[in-house]
C-alpha positions as CSV (number, residue, x, y, z in Angstrom):
1,M,61.1,27.0,15.7
2,F,60.7,29.7,18.3
3,S,59.3,29.3,21.7
4,L,57.4,32.0,23.4
5,I,58.0,32.7,27.1
6,F,55.3,34.2,29.3
7,F,56.0,35.5,32.8
8,T,53.1,36.6,35.0
9,G,53.8,39.4,37.4
10,S,53.2,38.9,41.1
11,S,51.2,41.2,43.4
12,L,52.5,42.8,46.5
13,S,49.2,41.7,48.1
14,D,48.8,38.1,49.2
15,Q,45.1,38.5,48.4
16,V,45.5,38.7,44.6
17,H,46.5,35.6,42.8
18,Q,47.6,34.9,39.3
19,N,48.1,31.4,37.8
20,P,50.3,30.1,36.3
21,A,53.4,31.9,37.4
22,D,55.1,31.3,34.0
23,M,54.5,29.3,30.8
24,Y,56.3,28.4,27.6
25,K,54.3,28.2,24.4
26,N,55.0,27.9,20.7
27,P,53.7,30.3,18.0
28,G,50.1,29.6,17.0
29,Q,49.2,28.1,20.4
30,T,46.9,29.6,23.0
31,A,47.8,31.0,26.4
32,E,45.4,31.4,29.4
33,I,46.2,33.2,32.6
34,T,43.7,33.3,35.5
35,C,43.4,36.0,38.2
36,S,41.4,36.0,41.4
37,H,41.3,38.0,44.6
38,R,40.0,37.7,48.2
39,I,39.1,41.3,48.9
40,D,35.5,41.8,49.9
41,T,34.8,45.2,48.3
42,Y,36.9,44.8,45.1
43,N,34.9,44.3,41.9
44,Q,37.3,45.1,39.1
45,I,40.3,43.2,37.6
46,L,42.6,44.9,35.1
47,W,45.0,43.1,32.7
48,Y,48.3,44.6,31.7
49,K,51.1,43.5,29.3
50,Q,54.7,44.7,30.0
51,T,57.0,44.4,27.0
52,K,60.7,43.8,26.9
53,T,61.2,47.6,26.7
54,G,59.3,48.0,30.0
55,Q,56.2,49.7,28.5
56,L,52.9,48.9,30.2
57,Q,49.9,48.4,28.0
58,L,46.4,48.1,29.5
59,L,44.7,45.2,27.6
60,G,41.3,45.5,29.2
61,Y,39.3,44.8,32.4
62,M,36.4,43.0,34.0
63,L,34.0,45.0,36.1
64,G,31.9,42.4,37.9
65,T,31.0,40.2,35.0
66,S,31.2,42.9,32.3
67,K,34.3,43.1,30.2
68,S,35.9,46.0,28.4
69,L,38.8,45.6,25.9
70,E,41.1,48.4,24.8
71,P,40.9,49.2,21.1
72,G,43.2,47.1,18.9
73,V,44.1,44.4,21.4
74,T,43.7,40.8,20.3
75,V,43.0,39.1,23.6
76,A,39.8,37.8,25.3
77,I,38.8,38.4,28.9
78,R,36.1,36.4,30.6
79,G,34.8,35.5,34.1
80,D,34.0,37.5,37.1
81,A,36.0,40.2,39.0
82,N,34.3,39.8,42.3
83,K,35.8,38.2,45.4
84,D,36.8,34.5,45.1
85,K,35.8,34.4,41.4
86,N,38.1,33.8,38.4
87,C,38.9,36.2,35.6
88,T,40.8,34.7,32.7
89,L,42.9,36.4,30.0
90,T,43.2,34.4,26.8
91,I,45.7,35.1,24.0
92,N,44.9,33.1,20.9
93,D,47.2,32.4,18.0
94,L,50.4,33.5,19.7
95,F,53.2,35.2,17.8
96,M,56.7,36.5,18.7
97,N,55.3,39.9,19.9
98,S,53.1,38.0,22.4
99,S,56.1,37.2,24.5
100,A,55.9,39.5,27.6
101,V,55.1,39.8,31.2
102,Y,51.3,39.8,31.8
103,F,49.7,40.7,35.1
104,C,46.5,41.5,36.7
105,A,45.5,44.1,39.3
106,A,42.4,44.2,41.5
107,R,40.6,47.2,42.7
108,F,37.3,48.7,43.8
109,H,35.4,50.6,41.1
110,S,32.5,52.8,42.0
111,A,29.9,53.4,39.3
112,T,28.9,56.6,41.1
113,Y,30.4,59.7,39.5
114,H,31.0,62.8,41.6
C-alpha cells in the first residue's frame, strides 16, 4: 500500500494562513486544505499545486464567494475569499499523482477593467 504525502506551502505574509501544514493520506481518501487571510481589501484566493518537478499548476480560485476551476482539474473549491473567511480546497479519491505541495495565495481583484 502507498501513502500519499501532502505539504502545504507557507506564505511570506503572516496574514495568510493555510491549514493543515502537512498531511498523510492513502489512495482513495479525501484531502481538505483551508486558507484564510486577514487583509481588509483582499477578495480573491488562488490555489496552486507544485509537483515534484517544480511545476506550478493553477487549480482555480475563489473571488468572494464565486469559484472558478481550471479546465481538467479534479478538485473542488468552496467558501469565501474575503477577510477572516475560509476557503477550502478538496481533493477527492486521491491517487499517486495527487502527492504534491499545495498552496494558496490571497490578493485583491478588481472587477473594473481599464
